[in-house]
N, C-alpha and C positions, 0 to 999 in steps of 0.2 A: 503545456510544459511537458516535455518528452520524460522518457524513461531513464535517458542519459542523466537529466538533473538527479532523479532520485539514486542513481549509482554513484555518481559524484558525491552526494551527502552521504552516502554509505561508506565511502572511501574514506573520508574524513572524520567520519563521526559514528561511534557504535550506538546502533539504536536497536536494544533487545525489547521484544514483546514477551509477555506472559503466556508462553506456550506449553501445552499439555504434551509432553514426550514421554512415551511409556517404553520406549527402547533401552531398559535398565541394564541389561545385561550386554557386556561388550562385543559377545559373539553374535547377538541378534539385531535384527533390522532397527533403525531408529524411526519411532513412530510418532507421527505429530497430528493431534487432533486439531481441527482449523474451523473457525467461523470467519468467513468473510465479510465485509464492511456492508454488505445488506442482509445478514443473517443466515445466508447459504453455508451449510455445513458441509465439511469435507474430511480427508485423511490423506496424508502424506506419510509414505514408507520408504527407507533410503537404507541402502545396504550398510552395515557397520562398517567402520573406519574410513568414512568419505566426510569430511567435515561441510556441512552446509548451513552452521549457524555463527560462526566465529565472527563472521561480519555483520551480524544482526538480522534479524527478521522483519521485514517492514510491509506495511499493507497501505492501501489505496483507492480512491475512487473519484468521481467526478460530477459537479453539478452545474446547474446554469440556473439564471434569473436574468431577466430583461435583457436577454441576449450576449450576455457575458458567460461564457464556459470556463471553467476553472478546476484544476485537479485539487484532490485533498489530499494532503501527505498526514499520515496517522503514526504518530510517534509514541511510544511508551516512556514517559517519563515527566517530570512536574514542570508547568509552564514557564515559570521563572527560568530555571535551569535552561531549557530548550530557547526560550526569547534570549537570554543572556549570549548564547553561542550565534545563533541564526540570525535573528533580528531584535539587536540590542537597543534601538532607538525609539521609545513610544511615541507616537503621533497622537493618538486619541483612544479614550475608552468608549465602547459603544455598549449600550444596554442588550442583554440579551434576551429582555422581557419575562426573565423569570428571577430576576432580583441578583443577577449578577452580570458581569461586563466580559465583552470580548475585545480584546486590545487589537488595535490597527498598529502595527509596527514598521519601522524602515529597517531593511535587513542588510547584512554588511556587504553583500554584492550588489547593492543596488535596486534589487527587488523590494517591494512592499507586501506584507503578511497580515492578515487576518489571524488570530492566535486565539484558538478556543482552546478551554479546560474542560475536559471530561474526566474527572481524576480516575485511575492514574493515568490517563493518556491526555496527550496536546496534539492539536490538529492545525495544520499550517493551510491556508487558502491563501494563494499567491495573488499578487496584482500588480500590473505595470507601472512605471514611472511617470507615464505621459498618456494624455487622451491622443485619439479616441480608444486606444485600447483598454487604459484605465477604467475601472467602475465607476459610476456614479455614486455619491453619497448615497442615495437612495437605495442602490444595488447593495452597497457594503452592509448598510443597516438591514436589509432584508436578510442577508446571510447571518448576520449576528443573532435576529431574533428568531428565526425560522429553521437552523439546524439544531437538532438534538441527538442524544445517543445516549443509549444504556449499555452496560457492561453484560456480557453474554456468560452462561455457566462455565466457557471455557477461558475466561477473562478477556476476551475480545470485544472491543466496541460495536455494537450494533446501531447505524444510523439512519435518522428519520428526516424527514422534510417536510414543512408546511407550505402549502402554497403562498406565493407564487414560485417560490424554490422548488427545483426539480433535480433529485439524484438519477445518475444514469442507472438503469436496470441491468440484471446478469444479462450479459449477451450483447449488450448495445456497446457501441464505441465509447472508452472511457469508463466502461464498467467496472466492477470491483475486482480486486487483485490481490495477491500475497505475494512476496519476493523472499526469498531464503539467500543469503549470501553467504557462503564460505570463503577461504582462502583463495580457494583456485576455481570457485565456479559459481554461477547465479542461476536459481531456477526461479520461476516466475509461473506462477498458477493463476487462470484467469476461467471462472465459469462463463461458459459460451453455450453455442449450437454448432455439434461438430459438423463439419462438411462430409459429405457420404463418401464412402471408398478410401478415406485416407487422403482426400484431396488437401494440398496445402500442407501436409507433413515434409519435414526436412530432417535430411540425414547427413552430419558432418563429422570431422575430426573436432572442430571447434564449437560447433553450434548444432543443436537438434532441437525440432518441435514434433508433437504429436498432439491429439486429442484422443482423450479417453471417452469410451462410449458413453459413459456416464453425463458427459459435457462438461469435461472441464480441458482447457488448452494448456499444455505444458511446454514450456521453453526453457532449454538448457544452453548455457553458454559457458565457455571456458575464458576466464579474464587472464591467465598469465602464459598462455600456451604449451604447446609441447607435452600436452598431458592427455591420458586415456580416459580421464574422468567423465567425459560425455558417453562415450560409449559404455563404461561400467554403469552409470547411470540409468541410461536408455535400456541397458538390458537388465537391471537389477531392481528399479525403483517401480512402485505404483502409487496413482494419484487417483483419487477419486470423489465426486461431490454427491450428495443428496439430490432427488429430484424435486 
């Protein structure tokens, strides 16, 4: 499932995360302390006056079991509320092995979801409606019992997987990311291994990307066109991760 799916959800539903923002003065930069889904710490600083949060701040990663690779969409909110909007029909409740349940639900747009609750967070793992792409019952139950999360000191969830479930690591395809959505711009941050000499960097009016030497790929995308936001962000923002 692509980032376009995430952007579509952000366009229709406001998903806000508990982010530590320390840019309290209106004339100073907006500073966000970050924890990615694998526990990697980072920081984003954005020039004052640029909206990067009114559309929500979203996180995600991916995992696989028995050959079925899936994205995790991580939403700040109550499971019942999230499920009522995105996956209203309960198919079955699966045991999580810790005294709780993971709900398998049918989504309003035809996609099915495993719906986890790691309060105050809800996690959606999508599934296809028909075989052979649809996960087996064993694979779904493995997801339900083998995915756990703890809440970091910055209020972000950090995920762990028990074998045979595997989560994508930092720098791998489908690895952890965080996306900031403003009215006119999206910023996606992905811990990775940078290519040498800026290889792969992109500079344009509507989109730009670069890799900070600390090991953080930054993608900036204008969503309404006709704006100098991409250039202003490229010149004035900083984004780093801890090694």
